[in-house]
N, C-alpha and C positions, 0 to 999 in steps of 0.2 A: 398908412394904415397901421393902427396900433396892434402890436403882436405880443407885448409883454407889459404887464402892470404889476409894479412892486410897490408895497405899503408897509410903513413903519405900523406899529400896534399901538404902544402906550404914548398917550397925547395926541396920536393920529387918528385911529380907529376907536380908541378907548380912553377913558380917564386913566391916569398911571394907576397901574396895579389891578385894573379891572379885568373881567374874563367873559361878560355877555355881550357878545356882538348883537347888532341888530340881524335878527334871521334873514331879512331881505338880502343880506350881503351874500349868504350862501347861494341863493338862486341866482342872484347876478352873477356870481364866479362862475356858476355852472353854464350859464347863457354866453358869457364871454368865452368859455372853451368851446362851445358849439359854433362858434364864429372865429375860431382859430386864434384865440388869444389866451396866453398863459397868465397865471397869477403867482406872485411869490410874496411870502410875508418876511420882511427884512427887519430885524429885531435885536435888541441886546439881550432878549430872553433866551431860555434854554429851548432846545428844539422840542422837547417832551410837552412844555407849555404851549407852544405854537399849535402842536397836534391836538391837545386838549381843548384849546380855544376854537379851533377851526375843525372839530370833530366831524360834523356832517359833510365836510369836503375835503378831509385830511388826506385823501389818496389821489386828489386832483390838483393839489398846489405844491410850490416849492418851498423848501425852508432855508431861508439865510439868517441863520441864529448866532448868537453870541457876537454880535456886531461884524458877522462875516467870517468868523472863524470857522464856522460850521455850514456846509452848504450840502442840501439832501432833498429827499422827499420821503414820502411814507415807507418807513422799513428800510431805508438805504441812505448811508452816507455817501456822497459823491466827492467830497472834499473836506478836508480837515488839516488846519493850520495850527500846530503845537506851539506850546512856549517852553523855553527853557525851565526845567523844574526847579533849578537854583534860583532863578530870578522870582518865580512863583513864591516860593516859601520865603524868599527874603522880602519881597513886597508885603505879602501877607503879614509878615512880623511887624514890619514899619508901619502898615495900616493900623493894626492893634495898639502899637506903642504911641501912635498919634491920637488915641482915643476915640478911634473911628471902628465899625464893625467891618469885618473881613469875610469874604466869600470866595472860595477858589471852584473853578469849574472844570470837570472833566468831560469827557465826549458825551457820556450820558447821566453824570450825577454831580451835583453840587455838593460841596462839603462846606460845614458851618460849625464853629466852635459851639461845644455842648453847653457853654454857659449863655449863648445867644439864642435862648429859647423863643423868644418874641420874634426874632427874625426868621428862624427855622419854621415856626408856625405860620408866617405870613408868606414864606416861599412855597410851602406845601399846599395850605388851604387857599391862599391869595392867588399867587401866580401860577399854582399847581405845578410846580417844580417836581423833579424827583431828586430829593435831597438826603443826606446822611449827616448825622451829628458826630463829631470826631473830639476827642480830648485835646488834641494839638494838630493844627493845621499844617504845621511845618513838617510833620512825620508821614502825611497823606501820600500814597503811591499811587499815580494814575497818569494818563496822558492829559496834560493840562491844556486848556485852549484859552482860558481867562482867568484873570483874578480881579476881583471887584472890592471897593469900598463904599459902605453905606453909611449915611447919616439922614435923620429925618427930614432935614432941611439945611441949606447952605454948604452942599458938598464942595462946591466950586472953590471958594474961599478957603475951607478947611483943608483942601487938598494942595494947596499952592506949592508947599515945600517939597511934597512927594513928587509932584509933577515935575518940578525942576530937578530932583535928583535922578530920576530915571528917565529924563528926556534922552531919546536916541536909543535907549535900552529896550523900550516897550513903547506900543502905540496905544497912547493915553487918550481917552475921550471921555467927556462929561455927558452923562445920559439922563438928562433931566436935573431936577434939583436935590436928588436923593442918592444918585449913584455916580460913581467914576469907574470905568472899566478899563482894564488893561489888557491887550492882547500882543501877539507878536509883532515885531516891526513890519509895516507894510499891510497890515491887515485893517480892513474896514469894510463898511457896508458897500462902497462904490466898487471895490475891487471884487467882491462877491458878485454884485449885479453884472460886472464885466464878464465874469467867468461863466455866469449863465447865460449870458447873450452870445458869448462865442461858442459855447457848448450847442446852443439852439438856433444858430445862424440868424440872430436878430440884431439889428443895428441900433444906435442910440436914437435914432430918428423914429423908430418903431417902438420906442420904450415910453412908459408914463410911470412917474414916481411919486409918492406922497411921503412928506415928512414935517416934523415940528422942532427936533433937536439938533445939537451940534454934532450928534453921532449920525446925523442923516445927511450932513453937507457934501460929503464925497458922492453919495449916491445921487444926488440932484445935479450934478455935473455929467451923470452917465446916461441922461436922458434928455432928449429935446422937450418933451412935455414934463416939465419938473413943477410940482406943485407943493406949497406950503398950505397947511391949514391956517384958519383964521386965528388960532391961538398959539402959533408958532413963535419961537425966539425972532426977534428983529433981523438977526443975522441970517436966519433962515428964509425969511420972507424976502430978504435982499437977493438972495442967492437964486431963489426960484422965479423961473418965469411967469408962472402963474398963480394964482391964489383962489382957494376954495372957502367953504363955510368952516366953522369950528368944529371939533371932534365931536362934541356932546350934540351937536345938530346935524351929524352924518354928512359932514363936507365932502369925504372921499366917496361916499355912496352915492351922492348927488352927482358927481362928476361920471362915476362908472355907468350910471343909468344912461347917461347921454350916449355912451358907447354902443347901447343895444337898442 
């Protein structure tokens, strides 16, 4: 019996940067809960963004945000894995010097350089983040959980040297074609799923996960019922046991409806 369903958001439930879920998903999540199944959103996004996207059911789901650095539920942080502030500031500086846009994430707020107004607008009005513009990212004081590099396209080749430089110092993952996310070593969505499973007494054989990108790979191995959406990267499709329809045709929702 399935007792836990975990899904990525961007590229899996939505197009990248989207915010309007199929309303039917909310009623399905509630029906899953009635049948003893929990639902968790696992994403590179900030927990505030998860809560706003899933507003009708925000008190009924778990949040695995910032690629697993934050695990919580409505109004409560259950687990927080912080990054060495020195490394965060150094990486942010190197990202900017490489000609990319940098964003650093605290527990509840992301910080963006005041020159990057377009990125700030997109994060606030697109992803619905709680964000703050600052004069100098290297002077921000907070508990950091992630530092990110952004470029409209081609982030993987653009960050090759950065990934080589910080290998072993940070957990670095490519989140789609636009983002590179860096967390504390050992942090990933799979570890967050495992933590939730252990807290709830749920085994991998009772877990179903959905993903599309490289930052979903670890959590696919944490569930027997691992699904790649039809638009997933080839590596993700190869790692998953099952495949469903593409994100824009509600591939995840189609499978979840079978559970009820």
